[in-house]
matplotlib code that plots the C-alpha trace (Angstrom):
import matplotlib.pyplot as plt

x = [3.4, 2.7, -0.9, -1.4, -0.1, -2.6, -5.5, -4.5, -4.0, -0.5, 1.2, 4.4, 5.1, 4.3, 7.1, 9.4, 9.0, 9.6, 12.9, 13.9, 13.0, 15.4, 18.2, 17.9, 18.6, 15.1, 13.4, 10.1, 7.5, 4.5, 2.3, 4.7, 4.5, 0.8, 0.1, 2.3, 0.8, -2.7, -1.7, -0.7, -4.3, -5.7, -3.2, -5.0, -7.9, -5.5, -4.2, -7.6, -9.3, -11.9, -13.7, -12.1, -9.7, -12.5, -11.3, -7.9, -8.9, -6.1, -5.8, -6.1, -2.3, -1.5, -3.8, -2.3, 1.3, 0.4, -1.3, 1.7, 4.0, 1.8, 1.6, 5.4, 5.9, 3.5, 5.1, 8.6, 7.4, 6.2, 9.4, 11.4, 9.4, 10.6, 14.2, 14.0, 12.3, 9.2, 6.3, 3.2, -0.2, -3.7, -4.0, -0.7, -1.9, -5.4, -3.9, -1.5, -4.1, -6.4, -3.8, -3.2, -6.9, -7.6, -4.7, -6.0, -2.6, -2.6, 0.0, -2.9, -3.4, 0.3, 0.0, -3.1, -1.3, 1.6, -1.0, -2.5, 1.0, 1.8, -1.5, -0.8, 2.6, 1.3, -1.4, 1.2, 3.3, 0.4, -0.4, 3.3, 3.2, 0.0, 1.5, 4.5, 2.4, 0.2, 3.2, 4.7, 7.9, 7.3, 6.7, 7.5, 5.5, 8.7, 9.7, 6.2, 6.3, 9.6, 8.2, 5.1, 7.3, 6.3, 9.9, 10.7, 9.4, 10.9, 9.9, 6.8, 5.5, 5.2, 7.2, 7.0, 10.7, 9.9, 7.3, 8.1, 4.4, 3.2, 0.3, -0.4, -0.6, -2.8, -5.3, -5.3, -6.2, -9.0, -10.3, -10.3, -12.1, -9.4, -10.3, -8.4, -5.1, -5.9, -6.2, -3.0, -1.1, -2.8, -0.7, -1.2, -2.3, -5.6, -7.7, -11.0, -14.1, -12.0, -9.6, -12.2, -14.1, -10.8, -10.3, -13.9, -13.1, -9.8, -11.6, -14.2, -11.6, -9.5, -12.6, -13.3, -9.7, -9.8, -13.0]
y = [17.2, 14.1, 13.9, 17.5, 17.0, 14.1, 16.2, 18.9, 16.4, 17.6, 14.5, 16.1, 17.8, 14.7, 12.8, 15.8, 15.7, 12.0, 12.4, 15.2, 13.0, 10.3, 12.8, 14.1, 10.6, 10.2, 6.8, 6.5, 4.4, 2.3, 5.4, 7.3, 4.5, 4.0, 7.7, 7.5, 4.2, 5.6, 8.8, 6.6, 5.3, 8.8, 9.9, 7.5, 10.0, 12.5, 9.9, 8.6, 12.0, 11.1, 13.0, 16.6, 15.7, 15.1, 18.1, 16.5, 13.8, 11.8, 9.5, 5.7, 5.3, 8.1, 6.6, 3.1, 4.5, 6.5, 3.6, 1.3, 4.0, 4.3, 0.6, 0.3, 3.2, 1.8, -1.7, -0.1, 1.7, -1.7, -3.4, -0.5, -1.2, -4.8, -3.7, -1.3, -4.0, -1.9, -4.2, -3.6, -3.8, -4.4, -0.8, -1.2, -4.3, -2.9, 0.4, -1.4, -3.8, -0.9, 0.7, -2.6, -3.3, 0.0, -0.6, -4.0, -5.4, -9.1, -8.6, -7.7, -11.4, -12.0, -9.3, -10.9, -14.2, -12.5, -10.8, -14.2, -15.6, -12.7, -13.1, -16.8, -16.2, -13.6, -16.1, -18.8, -16.3, -15.4, -19.1, -19.8, -16.8, -18.0, -21.4, -19.9, -17.7, -20.7, -22.8, -20.0, -19.8, -16.2, -14.4, -10.8, -8.7, -7.4, -10.9, -11.6, -8.4, -9.3, -12.7, -11.0, -8.6, -5.5, -4.6, -3.3, -1.0, 2.5, 5.2, 3.2, 3.2, -0.1, 0.3, -1.5, -2.2, -2.1, 0.5, 2.9, 3.3, 3.3, 1.4, 4.5, 6.7, 4.2, 4.1, 7.9, 8.2, 5.7, 7.8, 11.0, 9.4, 9.6, 6.3, 6.9, 7.4, 4.7, 2.2, 3.4, 2.8, -0.3, -3.4, -6.7, -8.1, -9.6, -9.7, -7.7, -6.7, -4.0, -6.7, -8.9, -5.9, -4.9, -8.4, -8.3, -4.9, -6.3, -9.3, -7.1, -4.7, -7.5, -9.1, -5.7, -5.4, -8.8, -7.9]
z = [3.0, 1.0, 2.2, 1.4, -2.1, -2.5, -1.3, -3.7, -6.5, -7.0, -8.4, -9.5, -6.2, -4.2, -6.1, -5.8, -2.0, -2.0, -3.8, -1.4, 1.5, 0.4, -0.4, 3.1, 4.4, 5.9, 5.8, 3.9, 5.7, 4.6, 4.6, 2.3, -0.3, 0.1, -0.6, -3.8, -5.1, -4.4, -6.3, -9.2, -9.2, -9.2, -12.0, -14.2, -14.3, -15.9, -18.3, -19.3, -19.3, -16.7, -13.9, -13.6, -16.4, -19.0, -21.0, -21.4, -23.8, -25.3, -28.2, -27.6, -28.1, -25.6, -23.1, -23.4, -23.2, -20.1, -18.4, -19.0, -17.5, -14.4, -13.9, -14.2, -11.7, -9.1, -9.3, -9.0, -5.8, -4.4, -5.3, -3.6, -0.5, -0.6, -1.2, 1.8, 3.9, 4.4, 5.1, 2.9, 4.4, 3.0, 1.7, -0.2, -2.0, -2.7, -4.1, -6.3, -7.5, -8.2, -10.5, -12.4, -12.7, -14.3, -16.6, -17.5, -16.5, -15.9, -13.1, -10.9, -10.3, -9.5, -6.9, -5.5, -5.2, -3.3, -1.0, -0.1, 0.6, 2.7, 4.6, 5.1, 6.5, 9.0, 10.0, 10.6, 12.6, 14.8, 15.3, 16.4, 18.7, 20.3, 20.9, 22.5, 24.7, 25.7, 26.5, 28.6, 26.5, 25.9, 29.1, 28.2, 25.7, 24.0, 23.0, 21.7, 19.6, 18.1, 16.9, 15.6, 13.6, 15.4, 16.4, 19.8, 22.4, 22.3, 24.8, 25.8, 22.1, 20.2, 17.1, 13.8, 12.9, 9.1, 8.7, 11.6, 12.3, 15.9, 17.4, 19.5, 16.5, 14.6, 17.4, 17.8, 14.1, 14.6, 17.5, 15.6, 12.7, 10.0, 8.6, 5.4, 7.2, 9.6, 6.7, 5.2, 8.4, 9.7, 10.5, 8.7, 5.3, 4.7, 1.4, 2.1, 0.1, -1.8, -2.9, -4.4, -6.0, -7.6, -9.0, -10.5, -12.1, -13.5, -15.0, -16.6, -18.1, -19.5, -21.1, -22.8, -23.8, -25.5, -27.3]

ax = plt.figure().add_subplot(projection="3d")
ax.plot(x, y, z, "-o")
ax.set_aspect("equal")
plt.show()
């Protein structure tokens, strides 16, 4: 439903379903938050009167107010993930940075630093895991997965204890060619070309804002 709302560009209904999901006691996962944060980025077209929203031109004050609200909302979603112990991935960070960059919000660089720290921690965890595997201290795959933060094995499917995503589902999406969904649900954090392109856009927008 959330993905359908995004495809239909129905921002309000997506957040309505999100609240209903939580009221029903269901647990949002990394894909849920990634869709909402990405929809915040798309919502900026409406706020700024761009693309299909070109007829909805607003005053400079209205645009600035709208952009601040969108930035706050996207950051609150990211913070909620941390509170619920839902692990962000590369897509999460890139989507959030994309929102902040378009809003000329300096916090984009704070998020980038957090992304690098997260990536460094994951790299250190992988190195420790490899050491244990090489030494023979970890013989079973389940123990290795627990150290790697991938949770436990349930019904033959490798589960991420924090995101609820499955490796099997991720690879199936890769096979059917749904690259967008695959990137949303992929494990791990690592700055990529999108990350650095976003930082360049952020720097350009902030330079214009100062001038």
